[in-house]
A tleap script that builds the chain and sets N, CA, C and O, in Angstrom:
source leaprc.protein.ff14SB
mol = sequence {
  NMET ASN ASN ARG GLY GLU ILE GLY SER ILE
  SER LEU SER GLU VAL PHE SER LEU GLN GLN
  SER GLY GLN ALA MET ILE PHE ASP ALA ARG
  PRO ALA PHE PHE PHE GLY LEU GLY HIE LEU
  PRO GLY ALA ILE ASN ILE SER ALA HIE GLY
  ASP MET ASP THR ALA ILE HIE LYS ARG GLU
  LYS GLU ILE GLU ALA ALA LEU ALA ALA GLY
  ARG THR LEU VAL VAL TYR CYS THR SER PRO
  THR CYS PRO ASP ALA ARG THR LEU ALA ARG
  HIE LEU SER GLY PHE GLY TYR PRO SER SER
  ILE PHE SER GLY GLY TRP ASP GLU TRP LYS
  GLU ALA GLY LEU PRO THR CGLU
}
set mol.1.N position { 8.862 -28.469 1.604 }
set mol.1.CA position { 6.930 -29.034 1.613 }
set mol.1.C position { 6.653 -29.029 0.184 }
set mol.1.O position { 7.231 -28.554 -0.794 }
set mol.2.N position { 5.545 -29.731 0.375 }
set mol.2.CA position { 5.065 -30.717 -0.881 }
set mol.2.C position { 3.926 -29.694 -1.527 }
set mol.2.O position { 3.706 -29.590 -2.734 }
set mol.3.N position { 3.209 -28.920 -0.414 }
set mol.3.CA position { 2.456 -28.157 -0.704 }
set mol.3.C position { 2.592 -26.771 -1.245 }
set mol.3.O position { 3.354 -26.189 -0.474 }
set mol.4.N position { 2.244 -26.019 -2.135 }
set mol.4.CA position { 2.751 -24.825 -3.029 }
set mol.4.C position { 1.490 -23.632 -2.184 }
set mol.4.O position { 0.335 -23.757 -1.778 }
set mol.5.N position { 2.208 -22.833 -2.220 }
set mol.5.CA position { 1.612 -21.650 -1.261 }
set mol.5.C position { 0.775 -20.959 -2.176 }
set mol.5.O position { 1.251 -21.086 -3.304 }
set mol.6.N position { -0.223 -20.309 -2.180 }
set mol.6.CA position { -0.963 -19.551 -3.148 }
set mol.6.C position { -0.201 -18.002 -3.257 }
set mol.6.O position { 0.543 -17.668 -2.335 }
set mol.7.N position { -0.369 -17.298 -4.144 }
set mol.7.CA position { 0.324 -16.309 -4.867 }
set mol.7.C position { -0.818 -15.222 -4.805 }
set mol.7.O position { -1.383 -15.298 -5.896 }
set mol.8.N position { -1.379 -14.316 -4.096 }
set mol.8.CA position { -1.930 -13.351 -4.767 }
set mol.8.C position { -1.683 -12.034 -4.963 }
set mol.8.O position { -0.506 -11.739 -5.167 }
set mol.9.N position { -2.521 -11.132 -4.953 }
set mol.9.CA position { -1.892 -9.861 -5.096 }
set mol.9.C position { -2.560 -8.421 -4.110 }
set mol.9.O position { -3.665 -8.572 -3.590 }
set mol.10.N position { -2.042 -7.498 -3.981 }
set mol.10.CA position { -2.302 -6.742 -2.605 }
set mol.10.C position { -2.067 -5.315 -3.241 }
set mol.10.O position { -1.062 -5.000 -3.878 }
set mol.11.N position { -3.285 -4.396 -2.936 }
set mol.11.CA position { -3.107 -3.303 -2.878 }
set mol.11.C position { -2.572 -2.123 -2.083 }
set mol.11.O position { -2.938 -2.110 -0.908 }
set mol.12.N position { -1.681 -1.001 -2.527 }
set mol.12.CA position { -1.187 -0.507 -1.762 }
set mol.12.C position { -2.106 0.261 -0.333 }
set mol.12.O position { -1.424 0.575 0.643 }
set mol.13.N position { -3.540 0.507 -0.297 }
set mol.13.CA position { -3.892 0.783 0.403 }
set mol.13.C position { -4.203 -0.159 1.470 }
set mol.13.O position { -4.401 0.251 2.613 }
set mol.14.N position { -4.278 -1.818 1.067 }
set mol.14.CA position { -4.335 -2.901 2.109 }
set mol.14.C position { -2.599 -2.977 2.605 }
set mol.14.O position { -2.513 -3.029 3.832 }
set mol.15.N position { -1.802 -2.985 2.186 }
set mol.15.CA position { -0.290 -2.934 2.471 }
set mol.15.C position { -0.095 -1.819 3.544 }
set mol.15.O position { 0.484 -1.981 4.619 }
set mol.16.N position { -0.577 -0.836 3.163 }
set mol.16.CA position { -0.246 0.372 4.289 }
set mol.16.C position { -0.871 -0.159 5.594 }
set mol.16.O position { -0.165 -0.344 6.585 }
set mol.17.N position { -2.397 -0.442 5.595 }
set mol.17.CA position { -3.081 -0.986 6.645 }
set mol.17.C position { -2.474 -1.788 7.357 }
set mol.17.O position { -2.219 -1.481 8.522 }
set mol.18.N position { -2.112 -2.959 6.852 }
set mol.18.CA position { -1.370 -4.390 7.072 }
set mol.18.C position { -0.221 -3.842 7.953 }
set mol.18.O position { -0.121 -3.953 9.175 }
set mol.19.N position { 0.703 -3.172 7.016 }
set mol.19.CA position { 1.896 -2.754 7.749 }
set mol.19.C position { 1.789 -1.750 9.081 }
set mol.19.O position { 2.620 -1.679 9.987 }
set mol.20.N position { 0.698 -1.084 8.976 }
set mol.20.CA position { 0.578 -0.358 10.283 }
set mol.20.C position { -0.050 -0.700 11.327 }
set mol.20.O position { 0.022 -0.199 12.449 }
set mol.21.N position { -0.819 -1.760 10.882 }
set mol.21.CA position { -1.294 -2.712 12.228 }
set mol.21.C position { -0.351 -3.740 12.495 }
set mol.21.O position { -0.432 -4.314 13.580 }
set mol.22.N position { 0.478 -4.047 11.732 }
set mol.22.CA position { 1.362 -4.777 12.208 }
set mol.22.C position { 1.072 -6.402 11.769 }
set mol.22.O position { 1.263 -7.412 12.446 }
set mol.23.N position { 0.620 -6.294 10.590 }
set mol.23.CA position { -0.408 -7.757 10.574 }
set mol.23.C position { 0.140 -7.895 9.096 }
set mol.23.O position { -0.562 -8.379 8.208 }
set mol.24.N position { 1.608 -7.383 8.848 }
set mol.24.CA position { 2.457 -7.783 7.444 }
set mol.24.C position { 3.767 -8.447 8.094 }
set mol.24.O position { 4.314 -8.199 9.169 }
set mol.25.N position { 4.097 -9.392 7.072 }
set mol.25.CA position { 5.519 -9.455 7.050 }
set mol.25.C position { 5.873 -9.203 5.681 }
set mol.25.O position { 5.267 -9.942 4.906 }
set mol.26.N position { 6.572 -8.486 5.204 }
set mol.26.CA position { 6.825 -7.511 4.121 }
set mol.26.C position { 8.496 -8.402 3.940 }
set mol.26.O position { 9.455 -8.593 4.687 }
set mol.27.N position { 8.166 -8.741 2.611 }
set mol.27.CA position { 9.339 -8.944 1.904 }
set mol.27.C position { 9.880 -7.986 0.421 }
set mol.27.O position { 9.184 -8.009 -0.594 }
set mol.28.N position { 11.161 -7.196 0.482 }
set mol.28.CA position { 11.462 -6.331 -0.348 }
set mol.28.C position { 12.558 -7.442 -1.427 }
set mol.28.O position { 13.605 -7.867 -0.938 }
set mol.29.N position { 12.240 -7.738 -2.592 }
set mol.29.CA position { 12.929 -8.348 -3.043 }
set mol.29.C position { 14.013 -7.740 -4.204 }
set mol.29.O position { 14.553 -8.418 -5.078 }
set mol.30.N position { 14.172 -6.403 -3.999 }
set mol.30.CA position { 15.377 -5.576 -5.009 }
set mol.30.C position { 16.686 -5.948 -4.225 }
set mol.30.O position { 16.825 -6.247 -3.039 }
set mol.31.N position { 17.601 -5.841 -5.237 }
set mol.31.CA position { 19.092 -6.004 -4.467 }
set mol.31.C position { 19.285 -5.080 -3.673 }
set mol.31.O position { 18.886 -3.916 -3.713 }
set mol.32.N position { 20.127 -5.790 -2.682 }
set mol.32.CA position { 20.403 -5.173 -1.684 }
set mol.32.C position { 20.876 -3.736 -1.510 }
set mol.32.O position { 20.559 -3.153 -0.473 }
set mol.33.N position { 21.583 -3.131 -2.402 }
set mol.33.CA position { 22.056 -2.159 -2.392 }
set mol.33.C position { 20.684 -1.413 -2.564 }
set mol.33.O position { 20.615 -0.578 -1.662 }
set mol.34.N position { 19.910 -1.388 -3.114 }
set mol.34.CA position { 18.649 -0.667 -3.417 }
set mol.34.C position { 17.369 -0.674 -2.094 }
set mol.34.O position { 16.593 0.219 -1.756 }
set mol.35.N position { 17.515 -1.748 -1.686 }
set mol.35.CA position { 16.858 -2.112 0.123 }
set mol.35.C position { 17.686 -0.590 0.732 }
set mol.35.O position { 17.159 0.453 1.119 }
set mol.36.N position { 18.756 -0.856 0.660 }
set mol.36.CA position { 19.990 -0.004 1.537 }
set mol.36.C position { 19.445 1.497 1.344 }
set mol.36.O position { 19.365 2.162 2.377 }
set mol.37.N position { 19.140 1.981 0.378 }
set mol.37.CA position { 18.903 3.302 -0.099 }
set mol.37.C position { 17.288 3.542 0.479 }
set mol.37.O position { 16.883 4.680 0.714 }
set mol.38.N position { 16.648 2.641 0.626 }
set mol.38.CA position { 15.296 2.861 1.602 }
set mol.38.C position { 14.327 1.460 1.069 }
set mol.38.O position { 14.490 0.650 0.156 }
set mol.39.N position { 13.419 1.606 1.969 }
set mol.39.CA position { 12.212 0.702 1.799 }
set mol.39.C position { 11.447 0.739 2.838 }
set mol.39.O position { 11.655 1.522 3.765 }
set mol.40.N position { 10.475 -0.094 2.813 }
set mol.40.CA position { 8.982 -0.226 3.529 }
set mol.40.C position { 9.530 -0.659 5.060 }
set mol.40.O position { 10.209 -1.622 5.418 }
set mol.41.N position { 8.991 0.379 5.755 }
set mol.41.CA position { 9.017 0.038 7.297 }
set mol.41.C position { 8.977 -1.311 7.533 }
set mol.41.O position { 8.044 -1.947 7.042 }
set mol.42.N position { 9.982 -1.986 8.328 }
set mol.42.CA position { 10.064 -3.271 8.618 }
set mol.42.C position { 10.137 -4.679 7.836 }
set mol.42.O position { 10.018 -5.825 8.269 }
set mol.43.N position { 10.390 -4.165 6.454 }
set mol.43.CA position { 10.660 -4.847 5.409 }
set mol.43.C position { 11.613 -5.941 5.485 }
set mol.43.O position { 12.168 -5.748 6.567 }
set mol.44.N position { 12.032 -6.795 5.053 }
set mol.44.CA position { 12.953 -7.627 4.947 }
set mol.44.C position { 13.500 -7.802 3.714 }
set mol.44.O position { 12.682 -7.984 2.813 }
set mol.45.N position { 15.204 -7.799 3.275 }
set mol.45.CA position { 15.563 -7.751 2.127 }
set mol.45.C position { 15.963 -9.327 2.317 }
set mol.45.O position { 16.701 -9.867 3.142 }
set mol.46.N position { 15.197 -9.849 1.245 }
set mol.46.CA position { 15.601 -11.321 0.620 }
set mol.46.C position { 15.568 -10.928 -1.229 }
set mol.46.O position { 14.507 -10.774 -1.834 }
set mol.47.N position { 16.901 -10.825 -1.869 }
set mol.47.CA position { 17.042 -10.050 -3.153 }
set mol.47.C position { 16.626 -11.339 -3.844 }
set mol.47.O position { 16.668 -12.484 -3.394 }
set mol.48.N position { 16.117 -10.810 -5.318 }
set mol.48.CA position { 15.589 -11.777 -6.126 }
set mol.48.C position { 16.697 -12.353 -7.121 }
set mol.48.O position { 16.706 -13.156 -8.054 }
set mol.49.N position { 17.621 -11.550 -6.468 }
set mol.49.CA position { 19.242 -11.860 -7.596 }
set mol.49.C position { 20.472 -12.838 -6.673 }
set mol.49.O position { 21.631 -13.075 -7.012 }
set mol.50.N position { 19.659 -13.327 -5.278 }
set mol.50.CA position { 20.471 -13.877 -4.508 }
set mol.50.C position { 19.783 -15.159 -4.469 }
set mol.50.O position { 18.830 -15.532 -5.152 }
set mol.51.N position { 20.607 -15.948 -3.294 }
set mol.51.CA position { 20.187 -17.595 -3.184 }
set mol.51.C position { 19.003 -17.124 -2.281 }
set mol.51.O position { 19.213 -16.718 -1.138 }
set mol.52.N position { 17.682 -17.192 -2.856 }
set mol.52.CA position { 16.892 -17.058 -2.299 }
set mol.52.C position { 16.174 -18.345 -1.428 }
set mol.52.O position { 15.273 -18.131 -0.618 }
set mol.53.N position { 16.663 -19.605 -1.691 }
set mol.53.CA position { 16.150 -20.688 -0.931 }
set mol.53.C position { 16.738 -20.829 0.527 }
set mol.53.O position { 16.208 -21.315 1.526 }
set mol.54.N position { 17.909 -20.299 0.372 }
set mol.54.CA position { 18.883 -20.325 1.554 }
set mol.54.C position { 18.262 -18.991 2.468 }
set mol.54.O position { 18.175 -19.159 3.685 }
set mol.55.N position { 17.972 -18.103 2.073 }
set mol.55.CA position { 17.594 -16.957 3.090 }
set mol.55.C position { 16.012 -17.373 3.357 }
set mol.55.O position { 15.701 -17.085 4.513 }
set mol.56.N position { 14.914 -17.980 2.596 }
set mol.56.CA position { 13.929 -18.157 3.220 }
set mol.56.C position { 14.329 -19.423 4.196 }
set mol.56.O position { 14.026 -19.111 5.347 }
set mol.57.N position { 14.787 -20.472 4.150 }
set mol.57.CA position { 15.345 -21.483 4.799 }
set mol.57.C position { 15.400 -20.718 6.241 }
set mol.57.O position { 14.636 -20.877 7.192 }
set mol.58.N position { 16.681 -19.722 6.115 }
set mol.58.CA position { 16.842 -19.107 7.216 }
set mol.58.C position { 16.218 -18.463 8.374 }
set mol.58.O position { 16.566 -18.348 9.549 }
set mol.59.N position { 14.658 -17.874 7.357 }
set mol.59.CA position { 14.007 -17.425 8.125 }
set mol.59.C position { 12.456 -18.521 8.417 }
set mol.59.O position { 11.316 -18.079 8.558 }
set mol.60.N position { 12.791 -19.746 8.440 }
set mol.60.CA position { 11.562 -20.247 8.397 }
set mol.60.C position { 10.827 -20.360 9.386 }
set mol.60.O position { 9.622 -20.486 9.173 }
set mol.61.N position { 11.405 -20.350 11.005 }
set mol.61.CA position { 10.920 -20.454 12.025 }
set mol.61.C position { 9.844 -19.038 11.737 }
set mol.61.O position { 8.620 -19.162 11.714 }
set mol.62.N position { 10.585 -17.661 11.523 }
set mol.62.CA position { 9.803 -16.907 11.658 }
set mol.62.C position { 8.784 -16.337 10.806 }
set mol.62.O position { 7.969 -15.486 11.162 }
set mol.63.N position { 8.895 -16.940 9.475 }
set mol.63.CA position { 7.700 -17.281 8.642 }
set mol.63.C position { 6.796 -17.804 9.037 }
set mol.63.O position { 5.733 -17.262 8.737 }
set mol.64.N position { 6.719 -18.985 9.819 }
set mol.64.CA position { 5.808 -20.013 10.008 }
set mol.64.C position { 4.880 -19.450 11.375 }
set mol.64.O position { 3.738 -19.870 11.563 }
set mol.65.N position { 5.596 -18.354 12.376 }
set mol.65.CA position { 5.349 -17.945 13.209 }
set mol.65.C position { 4.330 -16.669 12.950 }
set mol.65.O position { 3.319 -16.306 13.552 }
set mol.66.N position { 4.967 -16.189 11.897 }
set mol.66.CA position { 4.261 -14.819 11.193 }
set mol.66.C position { 2.592 -15.568 10.837 }
set mol.66.O position { 1.541 -15.395 11.453 }
set mol.67.N position { 2.785 -16.167 9.987 }
set mol.67.CA position { 1.703 -17.188 9.608 }
set mol.67.C position { 0.877 -17.624 10.375 }
set mol.67.O position { -0.317 -17.529 10.090 }
set mol.68.N position { 1.221 -18.108 11.334 }
set mol.68.CA position { 0.355 -18.776 12.748 }
set mol.68.C position { -0.519 -17.509 13.527 }
set mol.68.O position { -1.604 -17.523 14.107 }
set mol.69.N position { 0.419 -16.470 13.276 }
set mol.69.CA position { -0.176 -15.411 14.084 }
set mol.69.C position { -1.354 -14.594 12.944 }
set mol.69.O position { -2.073 -13.710 13.409 }
set mol.70.N position { -1.435 -14.875 11.842 }
set mol.70.CA position { -2.604 -14.923 10.820 }
set mol.70.C position { -1.929 -13.332 10.243 }
set mol.70.O position { -2.805 -12.546 9.881 }
set mol.71.N position { -0.675 -12.889 10.149 }
set mol.71.CA position { 0.135 -12.336 9.307 }
set mol.71.C position { 0.283 -12.637 7.702 }
set mol.71.O position { 0.470 -13.738 7.184 }
set mol.72.N position { 0.161 -11.467 7.106 }
set mol.72.CA position { -0.046 -11.800 5.774 }
set mol.72.C position { 1.526 -11.379 5.054 }
set mol.72.O position { 2.186 -10.437 5.493 }
set mol.73.N position { 1.977 -12.224 3.909 }
set mol.73.CA position { 3.427 -12.349 3.466 }
set mol.73.C position { 3.383 -11.288 2.109 }
set mol.73.O position { 2.910 -11.620 1.022 }
set mol.74.N position { 3.867 -10.193 2.356 }
set mol.74.CA position { 3.721 -9.349 1.421 }
set mol.74.C position { 5.156 -9.105 0.331 }
set mol.74.O position { 6.104 -8.550 0.887 }
set mol.75.N position { 5.298 -9.379 -0.739 }
set mol.75.CA position { 6.500 -9.385 -1.377 }
set mol.75.C position { 6.485 -7.830 -2.345 }
set mol.75.O position { 5.453 -7.580 -2.967 }
set mol.76.N position { 7.360 -7.099 -2.402 }
set mol.76.CA position { 7.349 -6.297 -3.595 }
set mol.76.C position { 8.913 -6.080 -4.098 }
set mol.76.O position { 9.879 -6.732 -3.702 }
set mol.77.N position { 8.924 -5.218 -4.874 }
set mol.77.CA position { 9.752 -5.021 -5.775 }
set mol.77.C position { 10.190 -3.611 -6.143 }
set mol.77.O position { 10.275 -2.857 -5.174 }
set mol.78.N position { 10.492 -3.082 -7.345 }
set mol.78.CA position { 10.167 -1.611 -7.680 }
set mol.78.C position { 9.323 -1.139 -8.082 }
set mol.78.O position { 8.965 -0.050 -7.635 }
set mol.79.N position { 8.629 -1.784 -9.132 }
set mol.79.CA position { 7.400 -1.111 -9.757 }
set mol.79.C position { 6.574 -2.653 -10.534 }
set mol.79.O position { 6.894 -3.840 -10.470 }
set mol.80.N position { 5.720 -2.131 -11.057 }
set mol.80.CA position { 4.887 -3.021 -11.735 }
set mol.80.C position { 5.486 -3.996 -13.095 }
set mol.80.O position { 4.986 -5.020 -13.560 }
set mol.81.N position { 6.647 -3.315 -13.491 }
set mol.81.CA position { 7.541 -3.980 -14.661 }
set mol.81.C position { 8.640 -4.848 -13.941 }
set mol.81.O position { 9.493 -5.540 -14.498 }
set mol.82.N position { 8.490 -4.713 -12.906 }
set mol.82.CA position { 9.750 -5.677 -11.929 }
set mol.82.C position { 9.519 -6.732 -11.910 }
set mol.82.O position { 8.457 -6.883 -11.306 }
set mol.83.N position { 10.040 -7.921 -12.345 }
set mol.83.CA position { 9.531 -9.248 -11.827 }
set mol.83.C position { 10.229 -9.822 -11.060 }
set mol.83.O position { 10.448 -11.029 -11.165 }
set mol.84.N position { 10.775 -9.005 -10.035 }
set mol.84.CA position { 11.462 -9.411 -8.673 }
set mol.84.C position { 10.828 -10.321 -7.810 }
set mol.84.O position { 11.104 -11.442 -7.385 }
set mol.85.N position { 9.465 -9.153 -7.604 }
set mol.85.CA position { 8.742 -9.770 -6.609 }
set mol.85.C position { 7.895 -11.057 -7.044 }
set mol.85.O position { 7.792 -11.952 -6.206 }
set mol.86.N position { 7.347 -11.201 -8.159 }
set mol.86.CA position { 6.996 -12.485 -8.570 }
set mol.86.C position { 7.798 -13.900 -8.428 }
set mol.86.O position { 7.371 -15.008 -8.103 }
set mol.87.N position { 9.212 -13.437 -8.813 }
set mol.87.CA position { 10.462 -14.763 -8.281 }
set mol.87.C position { 10.456 -14.742 -7.452 }
set mol.87.O position { 10.771 -15.880 -7.102 }
set mol.88.N position { 10.252 -14.011 -6.413 }
set mol.88.CA position { 10.460 -14.549 -4.707 }
set mol.88.C position { 9.483 -15.104 -4.320 }
set mol.88.O position { 9.597 -16.174 -3.722 }
set mol.89.N position { 8.068 -14.446 -4.587 }
set mol.89.CA position { 6.661 -15.173 -4.415 }
set mol.89.C position { 6.795 -16.540 -4.647 }
set mol.89.O position { 6.505 -17.356 -3.772 }
set mol.90.N position { 7.340 -16.970 -6.095 }
set mol.90.CA position { 7.356 -18.271 -6.376 }
set mol.90.C position { 8.005 -18.988 -5.492 }
set mol.90.O position { 7.584 -20.032 -4.995 }
set mol.91.N position { 9.248 -18.360 -5.218 }
set mol.91.CA position { 9.937 -19.296 -4.202 }
set mol.91.C position { 9.346 -19.550 -2.488 }
set mol.91.O position { 9.368 -20.601 -1.849 }
set mol.92.N position { 8.928 -18.434 -2.135 }
set mol.92.CA position { 7.893 -18.460 -1.155 }
set mol.92.C position { 7.064 -19.819 -1.151 }
set mol.92.O position { 6.886 -20.621 -0.235 }
set mol.93.N position { 6.572 -19.821 -2.587 }
set mol.93.CA position { 5.508 -20.586 -2.679 }
set mol.93.C position { 5.750 -22.394 -2.556 }
set mol.93.O position { 5.053 -23.327 -2.157 }
set mol.94.N position { 6.959 -22.275 -3.066 }
set mol.94.CA position { 7.316 -23.555 -3.212 }
set mol.94.C position { 8.176 -24.124 -1.991 }
set mol.94.O position { 8.824 -25.170 -2.027 }
set mol.95.N position { 8.042 -23.034 -0.631 }
set mol.95.CA position { 8.330 -23.484 0.708 }
set mol.95.C position { 6.943 -23.800 1.348 }
set mol.95.O position { 6.843 -24.205 2.507 }
set mol.96.N position { 5.668 -23.548 0.359 }
set mol.96.CA position { 4.297 -23.990 1.203 }
set mol.96.C position { 3.863 -22.627 1.132 }
set mol.96.O position { 2.744 -22.539 0.629 }
set mol.97.N position { 4.442 -21.388 1.512 }
set mol.97.CA position { 3.897 -20.396 2.051 }
set mol.97.C position { 3.351 -19.613 0.915 }
set mol.97.O position { 3.918 -19.492 -0.171 }
set mol.98.N position { 1.881 -18.939 1.337 }
set mol.98.CA position { 1.317 -18.032 0.789 }
set mol.98.C position { 1.789 -16.385 0.753 }
set mol.98.O position { 2.322 -15.812 1.703 }
set mol.99.N position { 1.523 -15.866 -0.343 }
set mol.99.CA position { 1.932 -14.772 -0.110 }
set mol.99.C position { 1.144 -13.604 -0.958 }
set mol.99.O position { 0.252 -14.013 -1.700 }
set mol.100.N position { 1.417 -12.030 -0.913 }
set mol.100.CA position { 0.909 -11.151 -2.049 }
set mol.100.C position { 1.641 -10.406 -2.372 }
set mol.100.O position { 2.486 -10.034 -1.558 }
set mol.101.N position { 1.622 -9.823 -3.831 }
set mol.101.CA position { 2.515 -8.885 -4.520 }
set mol.101.C position { 1.879 -7.683 -4.504 }
set mol.101.O position { 0.724 -7.507 -4.892 }
set mol.102.N position { 2.524 -6.948 -4.114 }
set mol.102.CA position { 2.432 -5.340 -3.862 }
set mol.102.C position { 2.950 -4.864 -5.135 }
set mol.102.O position { 4.083 -4.398 -5.009 }
set mol.103.N position { 2.388 -4.820 -6.591 }
set mol.103.CA position { 3.142 -4.858 -7.742 }
set mol.103.C position { 3.554 -3.204 -7.888 }
set mol.103.O position { 4.542 -2.789 -8.493 }
set mol.104.N position { 2.713 -2.511 -7.298 }
set mol.104.CA position { 2.951 -0.867 -7.029 }
set mol.104.C position { 4.505 -0.816 -6.683 }
set mol.104.O position { 5.238 -0.070 -7.332 }
set mol.105.N position { 4.968 -1.554 -5.733 }
set mol.105.CA position { 6.189 -1.722 -4.859 }
set mol.105.C position { 6.563 -0.389 -4.554 }
set mol.105.O position { 5.845 0.596 -4.381 }
set mol.106.N position { 7.926 -0.518 -4.509 }
set mol.106.CA position { 8.648 0.854 -3.830 }
set mol.106.C position { 7.988 2.183 -4.773 }
set mol.106.O position { 7.562 3.200 -4.225 }
set mol.107.N position { 7.985 1.994 -6.200 }
set mol.107.CA position { 7.671 3.559 -6.675 }
set mol.107.C position { 6.663 4.213 -6.197 }
set mol.107.O position { 6.624 5.408 -5.905 }
set mol.108.N position { 5.640 3.232 -6.097 }
set mol.108.CA position { 3.950 3.576 -5.971 }
set mol.108.C position { 4.328 3.941 -4.381 }
set mol.108.O position { 4.224 5.145 -4.147 }
set mol.109.N position { 4.736 3.142 -3.280 }
set mol.109.CA position { 4.855 3.553 -2.138 }
set mol.109.C position { 5.400 5.421 -1.567 }
set mol.109.O position { 4.997 6.314 -0.822 }
set mol.110.N position { 6.442 5.162 -2.442 }
set mol.110.CA position { 7.058 6.596 -2.716 }
set mol.110.C position { 6.497 7.461 -3.064 }
set mol.110.O position { 6.623 8.448 -2.338 }
set mol.111.N position { 5.603 7.626 -4.283 }
set mol.111.CA position { 4.625 8.436 -4.805 }
set mol.111.C position { 3.843 9.129 -4.071 }
set mol.111.O position { 3.636 10.338 -4.179 }
set mol.112.N position { 3.157 8.041 -2.926 }
set mol.112.CA position { 2.155 8.182 -2.251 }
set mol.112.C position { 2.680 9.027 -1.100 }
set mol.112.O position { 1.838 9.714 -0.523 }
set mol.113.N position { 4.067 9.090 -0.632 }
set mol.113.CA position { 4.188 9.746 0.597 }
set mol.113.C position { 4.092 8.989 1.732 }
set mol.113.O position { 4.189 9.570 2.813 }
set mol.114.N position { 3.886 7.572 1.693 }
set mol.114.CA position { 4.192 7.055 2.896 }
set mol.114.C position { 5.708 6.858 3.852 }
set mol.114.O position { 6.718 7.236 3.258 }
set mol.115.N position { 5.825 6.530 4.683 }
set mol.115.CA position { 6.892 6.521 5.517 }
set mol.115.C position { 7.570 5.356 5.138 }
set mol.115.O position { 7.100 4.232 4.962 }
set mol.116.N position { 9.277 5.931 4.978 }
set mol.116.CA position { 10.322 4.767 4.420 }
set mol.116.C position { 11.165 4.731 5.890 }
set mol.116.O position { 11.084 5.390 6.927 }
set mol.117.N position { 12.057 3.560 5.406 }
set mol.117.CA position { 13.318 3.452 6.154 }
set mol.117.C position { 14.656 3.673 5.479 }
set mol.117.O position { 15.698 3.576 6.126 }
savepdb mol mol.pdb
quit
């Protein structure tokens, strides 16, 4: 795609609301090992330490359907100091997909006592 997708930010309460209502497609940018230990319900693991472009390409139809349905693409990693969510968001942007970074990530979600898988 030639157009870059916009990258924004999103708060814990906004992510929770979107996740609970089914209005988010959530990407976990952490390594698969950490994803396997726990993640946000319904999250898809695309590690920022792997071949992100291939992983995004494999999910293009799913991503496009989510966006067409008005869902928000949310990307998170471990915490505000973790660069992985921004890295994955940049790759999504390169495909033309807008996304919102949940900078509090896994740590903030868990500390809030919200559901996990």
